[in-house]
Structures are given as C-alpha cells and as structure tokens.
C-alpha positions as CSV (number, residue, x, y, z in Angstrom):
1,X,83.4,76.1,79.7
2,X,83.6,79.9,79.0
3,X,84.4,80.8,75.4
4,X,87.6,82.5,74.5
5,X,87.2,85.9,73.0
6,X,89.1,85.7,69.7
7,X,90.5,88.7,67.8
8,X,88.7,87.6,64.6
9,X,85.5,88.6,66.3
10,X,86.5,92.2,66.8
11,X,86.2,95.2,64.5
12,X,89.9,96.4,64.5
13,X,90.0,98.7,61.4
14,X,91.7,101.9,62.3
15,X,91.9,100.9,66.0
16,X,95.1,101.2,68.1
17,X,95.6,97.5,69.1
18,X,97.9,96.8,72.0
19,X,99.4,93.3,71.6
20,X,101.1,91.5,74.4
21,X,103.8,89.4,72.8
22,X,106.6,87.4,74.3
23,X,109.8,88.8,72.8
24,X,111.9,87.5,75.7
25,X,114.5,86.2,73.3
26,X,118.2,85.4,73.8
27,X,120.6,88.0,72.6
28,X,124.0,87.0,71.1
29,X,127.4,88.4,71.8
30,X,127.0,91.1,69.2
31,X,123.9,92.4,70.8
32,X,121.5,91.0,68.2
33,X,118.8,88.4,68.5
34,X,120.2,84.9,69.0
35,X,117.0,82.9,68.4
36,X,114.0,84.5,66.7
37,X,111.5,81.7,67.4
38,X,109.3,83.7,69.7
39,X,109.3,86.6,67.2
40,X,108.3,84.3,64.4
41,X,105.4,82.9,66.5
42,X,103.9,86.4,66.7
43,X,104.2,87.3,63.0
44,X,100.8,85.7,61.9
45,X,98.9,87.9,64.5
46,X,100.8,91.0,63.6
47,X,100.2,90.5,59.8
48,X,96.5,89.7,60.4
49,X,96.1,92.9,62.3
50,X,98.0,94.9,59.6
51,X,95.7,93.4,57.0
52,X,92.7,94.5,59.1
53,X,94.1,98.1,59.0
54,X,94.8,98.1,62.7
55,X,97.5,100.3,64.2
56,X,99.7,97.7,66.0
57,X,101.4,98.5,69.2
58,X,103.5,95.7,70.7
59,X,104.2,95.2,74.4
60,X,106.8,92.8,75.7
61,X,109.4,92.2,78.4
62,X,113.0,91.0,78.1
63,X,115.0,89.5,80.9
64,X,114.8,90.4,84.5
65,X,115.6,94.1,84.9
66,X,114.0,94.3,88.4
67,X,111.6,97.1,87.8
68,X,114.1,99.8,86.5
69,X,115.7,100.7,83.2
70,X,118.6,98.5,82.1
71,X,120.3,99.1,78.7
72,X,121.3,95.4,78.5
73,X,117.6,94.5,78.5
74,X,116.4,97.0,75.9
75,X,114.1,95.7,73.2
76,X,115.9,97.8,70.5
77,X,117.7,94.7,69.0
78,X,114.3,93.0,68.8
79,X,112.8,96.0,67.0
80,X,115.6,95.7,64.4
81,X,115.0,92.0,63.8
82,X,111.3,92.4,63.7
83,X,111.6,95.1,61.1
84,X,113.7,92.8,58.9
85,X,111.1,90.0,59.3
86,X,108.2,92.2,58.4
87,X,110.1,94.2,55.8
88,X,108.8,97.5,57.1
89,X,110.1,100.1,59.5
90,X,109.0,99.4,63.1
91,X,108.5,102.5,65.3
92,X,110.0,102.4,68.7
93,X,109.4,104.2,72.0
94,X,112.1,104.3,74.7
95,X,109.4,103.8,77.4
96,X,106.2,101.8,77.5
97,X,104.1,104.5,79.3
98,X,104.3,108.3,79.5
99,X,105.0,110.9,76.9
100,X,107.4,108.9,74.7
101,X,105.0,106.0,74.5
102,X,101.9,108.2,73.9
103,X,103.7,110.1,71.1
104,X,104.7,106.8,69.4
105,X,101.3,105.2,69.8
106,X,99.6,108.2,68.3
107,X,101.9,108.1,65.3
108,X,101.3,104.6,64.2
109,X,99.5,104.6,60.8
110,X,96.9,102.1,59.7
111,X,98.8,98.8,59.0
112,X,101.8,100.1,60.8
113,X,103.7,98.6,63.8
114,X,105.4,100.0,66.9
115,X,107.3,98.3,69.7
116,X,107.4,99.9,73.1
117,X,110.3,99.5,75.5
118,X,110.6,96.7,78.1
119,X,107.5,96.5,80.4
120,X,109.7,95.3,83.3
121,X,111.6,98.6,83.4
122,X,108.6,99.4,85.6
123,X,108.0,97.6,88.9
124,X,104.2,98.0,88.3
125,X,104.3,95.4,85.6
126,X,105.0,92.3,87.8
127,X,103.0,93.8,90.7
128,X,99.9,94.0,88.4
129,X,99.7,97.6,89.6
130,X,96.3,99.1,88.5
131,X,97.8,102.6,87.7
132,X,100.5,101.1,85.5
133,X,97.9,98.9,83.7
134,X,95.7,102.0,83.2
135,X,98.6,103.9,81.8
136,X,99.3,101.0,79.3
137,X,95.6,100.8,78.4
138,X,95.5,104.6,77.6
139,X,97.7,103.9,74.6
140,X,95.2,101.7,72.8
141,X,91.6,101.0,72.0
142,X,91.7,97.2,72.0
143,X,94.0,94.6,73.8
144,X,95.1,91.4,72.2
145,X,97.1,88.8,74.3
146,X,99.3,86.7,72.0
147,X,101.7,85.5,74.8
148,X,100.5,82.2,76.2
149,X,104.0,81.7,77.7
150,X,103.6,84.6,80.2
151,X,99.9,84.1,80.8
152,X,100.4,82.1,84.0
153,X,101.5,85.4,85.6
154,X,99.0,87.9,86.8
155,X,100.9,90.9,85.5
156,X,99.6,94.3,84.4
157,X,100.1,93.5,80.7
158,X,98.3,90.1,80.9
159,X,95.5,90.7,83.5
160,X,95.4,94.3,84.8
161,X,95.0,95.8,81.3
162,X,91.9,93.8,80.6
163,X,90.0,95.8,83.2
164,X,90.3,98.9,81.0
165,X,90.1,97.6,77.4
166,X,88.1,95.0,75.4
167,X,90.5,92.0,75.4
168,X,90.9,89.2,72.9
169,X,93.2,86.2,72.2
170,X,95.7,86.5,69.4
171,X,96.3,83.8,66.8
172,X,99.4,82.2,68.5
173,X,97.4,82.1,71.8
174,X,94.5,80.5,70.1
175,X,96.7,77.9,68.3
176,X,98.3,77.0,71.7
177,X,95.1,76.6,73.6
178,X,93.3,74.7,70.8
179,X,96.1,72.2,70.5
180,X,96.6,71.7,74.3
181,X,92.9,71.4,74.9
182,X,92.6,68.8,72.2
183,X,95.4,66.7,73.7
184,X,94.4,67.1,77.4
185,X,90.6,67.3,77.2
186,X,89.5,65.1,74.3
187,X,92.5,63.1,73.0
188,X,92.2,60.4,70.4
189,X,93.2,57.2,72.1
190,X,95.4,55.5,72.9
191,X,97.2,58.5,74.4
192,X,100.9,58.4,75.4
193,X,102.7,61.0,77.5
194,X,106.5,61.2,77.6
195,X,107.9,63.0,80.6
196,X,111.6,63.4,81.1
197,X,113.9,65.7,82.9
198,X,116.0,65.8,86.0
199,X,113.7,65.9,89.0
200,X,110.3,64.5,90.0
201,X,110.0,67.4,92.5
202,X,109.6,70.0,89.7
203,X,106.9,68.0,87.9
204,X,104.8,66.4,90.7
205,X,101.5,67.7,89.5
206,X,102.3,67.1,85.8
207,X,103.1,63.4,86.5
208,X,100.0,62.9,88.7
209,X,97.8,64.5,86.1
210,X,99.3,62.5,83.2
211,X,99.3,59.2,85.2
212,X,95.5,59.6,85.4
213,X,95.0,60.8,81.8
214,X,97.4,59.0,79.6
215,X,97.0,55.3,78.6
216,X,100.8,55.0,78.9
217,X,103.1,57.3,80.8
218,X,106.7,57.0,79.6
219,X,109.2,58.3,82.2
220,X,112.7,59.2,81.2
221,X,115.7,61.3,82.1
222,X,117.2,61.4,85.6
223,X,113.6,61.4,87.1
224,X,113.3,57.8,85.9
225,X,116.3,57.0,88.2
226,X,114.2,58.0,91.2
227,X,111.4,55.7,90.1
228,X,113.8,52.9,89.7
229,X,115.4,53.6,93.1
230,X,111.9,53.6,94.6
231,X,111.4,50.1,93.2
232,X,114.6,48.8,94.8
233,X,116.9,49.0,91.8
234,X,120.6,49.7,92.6
235,X,121.2,52.8,90.4
236,X,124.9,53.2,91.4
237,X,126.1,56.8,91.3
238,X,123.2,58.1,89.2
239,X,121.6,61.4,89.7
240,X,118.3,60.8,91.6
241,X,116.2,62.2,94.4
242,X,116.6,59.6,97.1
243,X,114.8,61.3,100.1
244,X,111.8,59.5,101.6
245,X,109.3,62.2,100.6
246,X,110.2,62.0,96.9
247,X,110.3,58.2,96.9
248,X,106.8,58.3,98.4
249,X,105.6,60.7,95.6
250,X,107.0,58.3,93.0
251,X,105.1,55.4,94.6
252,X,101.9,57.6,94.6
253,X,102.3,58.4,90.9
254,X,102.6,54.7,90.1
255,X,99.5,54.0,92.3
256,X,97.5,56.7,90.4
257,X,98.3,55.0,87.1
258,X,97.5,51.6,88.4
259,X,94.1,52.7,89.8
260,X,93.3,54.2,86.4
261,X,94.5,50.9,84.7
262,X,97.1,52.9,82.8
263,X,100.6,51.7,82.0
264,X,103.9,53.3,83.2
265,X,106.9,52.6,81.0
266,X,110.2,52.9,82.9
267,X,113.6,51.9,81.5
268,X,114.3,48.2,81.5
269,X,117.8,48.7,80.4
270,X,120.1,51.8,80.5
271,X,123.3,53.4,79.2
272,X,125.8,53.9,81.9
273,X,129.2,55.7,82.2
274,X,131.6,56.6,85.0
275,X,132.0,60.2,83.8
276,X,129.4,62.9,83.0
277,X,131.0,64.1,79.8
278,X,130.6,63.9,76.0
279,X,131.7,60.6,74.5
280,X,132.7,59.1,77.9
281,X,133.3,55.3,77.8
282,X,129.8,53.8,78.2
283,X,127.9,50.5,77.9
284,X,124.3,49.3,77.7
285,X,123.4,47.6,81.0
286,X,120.6,45.6,82.4
287,X,119.1,47.1,85.6
288,X,120.6,44.4,87.7
289,X,124.1,45.1,86.3
290,X,124.7,48.7,87.2
291,X,128.0,49.2,89.0
292,X,128.4,51.4,92.1
293,X,130.6,53.9,90.3
294,X,128.4,54.1,87.2
295,X,125.8,56.7,86.3
296,X,122.7,56.2,84.2
297,X,122.9,58.8,81.4
298,X,120.3,57.5,78.9
299,X,117.7,54.9,78.2
300,X,118.9,51.6,76.8
301,X,118.3,49.9,73.4
302,X,115.4,47.7,74.5
303,X,113.7,50.6,76.3
304,X,113.9,52.8,73.2
305,X,112.3,50.0,71.2
306,X,109.5,49.7,73.8
307,X,108.9,53.5,73.6
308,X,108.8,53.3,69.8
309,X,106.3,50.4,70.0
310,X,104.1,52.4,72.4
311,X,104.2,55.5,70.1
312,X,103.4,53.2,67.1
313,X,100.2,52.1,68.8
314,X,99.2,55.6,69.9
315,X,97.0,58.2,68.3
316,X,98.0,61.1,70.6
317,X,101.3,62.0,72.1
318,X,102.2,64.6,74.7
319,X,106.0,65.1,75.1
320,X,107.7,67.0,77.9
321,X,111.4,66.7,78.6
322,X,114.4,64.6,77.3
323,X,114.9,60.9,77.9
324,X,118.6,61.3,78.8
325,X,121.5,63.7,79.0
326,X,120.8,64.8,75.4
327,X,123.4,67.6,75.6
328,X,126.2,65.0,75.6
329,X,126.6,62.6,72.7
330,X,126.1,59.7,72.6
331,X,123.7,60.1,75.6
332,X,121.2,61.8,73.2
333,X,120.4,58.6,71.4
334,X,117.1,57.7,73.2
335,X,115.8,61.2,72.9
336,X,116.7,61.6,69.2
337,X,115.5,58.2,68.1
338,X,112.2,58.3,69.9
339,X,111.5,61.9,68.8
340,X,112.4,61.1,65.2
341,X,110.1,58.1,65.3
342,X,107.2,60.2,66.7
343,X,107.9,62.9,64.0
344,X,107.6,60.3,61.2
345,X,104.3,59.1,62.7
346,X,103.1,62.7,63.0
347,X,104.2,63.4,59.4
348,X,102.2,60.5,58.2
349,X,99.1,61.8,60.0
350,X,99.0,58.7,62.2
351,X,99.7,60.7,65.4
352,X,98.8,64.0,66.9
353,X,102.2,64.9,68.5
354,X,102.3,67.9,70.8
355,X,105.3,68.9,72.8
356,X,106.5,71.7,75.1
357,X,108.0,73.0,78.3
358,X,111.6,73.3,79.6
359,X,114.3,71.6,77.6
360,X,111.8,70.0,75.2
361,X,112.2,72.6,72.5
362,X,116.0,72.3,72.6
363,X,115.8,68.5,72.6
364,X,113.5,68.5,69.5
365,X,115.6,71.0,67.7
366,X,118.7,68.8,68.5
367,X,116.8,65.8,67.0
368,X,116.0,67.9,63.9
369,X,112.2,67.4,64.3
370,X,111.0,70.7,65.8
371,X,109.0,71.5,62.6
372,X,107.7,67.9,62.3
373,X,105.6,67.6,65.4
374,X,101.9,68.6,65.1
375,X,102.6,71.4,67.5
376,X,105.5,72.5,69.7
377,X,104.9,75.0,72.5
378,X,107.7,77.5,73.3
379,X,106.1,78.2,76.7
380,X,107.8,76.8,79.8
381,X,106.0,77.3,83.1
382,X,102.7,78.2,81.4
383,X,102.8,74.9,79.4
384,X,103.4,72.9,82.6
385,X,100.7,74.7,84.6
386,X,98.2,74.1,81.8
387,X,99.1,70.4,81.7
388,X,98.6,70.3,85.5
389,X,95.0,71.6,84.9
390,X,95.5,75.0,86.5
391,X,93.6,78.1,85.4
392,X,96.1,80.6,83.9
393,X,95.2,84.2,84.9
394,X,96.0,85.7,81.5
395,X,93.8,83.2,79.7
396,X,90.9,83.5,82.1
397,X,90.9,87.2,81.5
398,X,90.1,86.6,77.8
399,X,87.0,84.5,78.5
400,X,83.4,85.6,78.4
C-alpha cells in the first residue's frame, strides 16, 4: 500500500502552508458557532504548524452557497471563534482567491494564522476546476489536507491543488486514517460491528463489507425491522423497507455473514408504541407479540443484554448509527446502555472502540460517551465510503 505523506516529514519553517480544514459548522440564531467540534479537531495541526514557524492559511467551505457569495455562509463567525480558541488574532480575507486573498496570505507572519472566505463561493471548487485550484495554490508553498470528512469529494481544495503544490496529511487526517485502518484492516479479534439507522438502502455496501469482516454484526434501528420482515416477522406498523429488492438485499447480507461463518445479531425482543413521540405509552414485546397498530421504536431488554455480552467478548468495536429512535425518550435506552457499556470497556483498555458516520456522533453525545470511545469520527459520507473499502480521492492524492 502506498505510504501517506505526513506533514511531520516536511520542512515547513517560514513556509506559507495552505491547510484544508472542515469548518462546516452549525451556526446558532445569534450568528455564532453552535458546535465547535470540527474547529477543535483542527487545533492540533494548526498549533503544530505554528510551532514549526509556518505561516498558516486555512481553507474551508461552509454550507451550500451554490458557487456564489452568500453572506449567510460567510466564515467570519468561524474566524471569531477560532481566534478565541487559539488566543491570537486570526487574519481574514473576504475571498479565497484574487487580490484580497493574495494580500492576506502575504501578510501572515511566522506562527500566524489566516482564514480565507468560503471556498464554495466559487463554482470552481466543487467542479475541481484546474484554474481555480491553481489560483488557490498560488497563495502557498505547501498544502496540508486535514479534512478527512470532505476527502471523498474530488474538489479543487482536496485534489486539484495537489497538482501544483507538495501535499501532506495533517494530524487529524492521520489520526482518522490510522484508527480506521487498524479497525478495518488489522483488527484485534473478536471484532463486532454495530450498524443502526433507518434504511438498509443507504448502507448496502457498509453492511455487506462488515458482514464479511466482523465476527458479529449487530443490526439495530429501523433497518433491523427490514431484516425481521425479511425473516417473516410481523412487524406491525413499524418503519421498514418492504419492497422485494430491499428484502433480497437483506437476505444477501445474511448470506454473506453465514458464508464467512460470522454471526448476525438482530433484535429478539423490541420496545413498541402506537405513537412516534416522546414518552408515548410503550411496552417490551416478543417478536411474535407485535400488534398491527404498534411500531418498533427500540431494541428490547434481552436484546440489549445480548449486545452487551457480545461487546464484553470483543476486542474491537466499530459503531455506526443508533439502535432505536434515540431522539425520543425512552426509546433511547438501547443506544445509551450499549454505548455506555462499550465506553466502560474502552476506558478499561479492554476494547478498541471506533465510531462515526451520520447520527452516530449525536447519539454518543446524547449517551454522554463521546469522549470515552477510543476514537469518534466526525466525518459522515467519507467515513461510510472508507468502511465500504472505497478509495477516497483526497486521501489518494496524499500518497506516494
């Protein structure tokens, strides 16, 4: 496998270093940063570059401004929050190319930091336009990609720019790839994968890959309903994909696991309710006792115990997606209890627990264990594509 070029291997002193970060953060009603997790993830790389006496110039997108300037998608609020976190003034340019960007980039002192305006204010970013990439590259001497979460996109700031500058992986990118590679390519066994969420159709390749790789595949959330339906269980009014094609895919995934002599853990009991709302009247039901007007909203008590037993016996855990309707109490119980159990095992160094993708981060925060897993990826689509085994264009561009 080609080696990743890492920024520690480069001479960065005095150099203008363009860093692709993912500052696509939610903004609050006051126009400030609502959740700074993605900014926090980039801080180690920024500080390491500052200590190396580099001149740091940050590139990011925010939202979907459709290739033209949009004040609502300006990175100005991010600049303010970043300055507070670094405790230094952060320079800002109101464009990412052209005269304003050139002037700002030229004015960054050694150890200083600048943030350029939203990349997606230019259509050339998402089109991977060579002229736009060249204009970005002209602002720096070296390129560092620290945004794994956008590296499944072949954009100008992830791929095109690497044609014009020496390119390296930042510390957050390295951390992500090192953890995911360990879990997917050389896991300590037994390995368990927990996959939840609403639809099989959005995670077909993830499920097929993990059915072949994980010693036990735990399936939860509404997608478990589809598997139960495929096995002839009467799931009442539950959310499920009941079309023939998806049922056939569910059967194929079960067959892949069986051929590899791997286990698939589906709910053996469930929590049902007649209304999809918080604290709706509910009960724990056996699979053969689901009424036609009831919905499955969480895994049942016995199922949670079985999941905990599986995690107890595992050395590696990959987690993607909630086990039930975790946004609505008490249908968050299975997700919270299983995640807290995994976190305790991880904290005791008995388990390498890696999680990411979609609602996973929100679910782990809700369970209070976001900081207690071995590693939690904030990447969505990139995380899932990596699990599927796909090459990510932004990562491939950083390899020898």
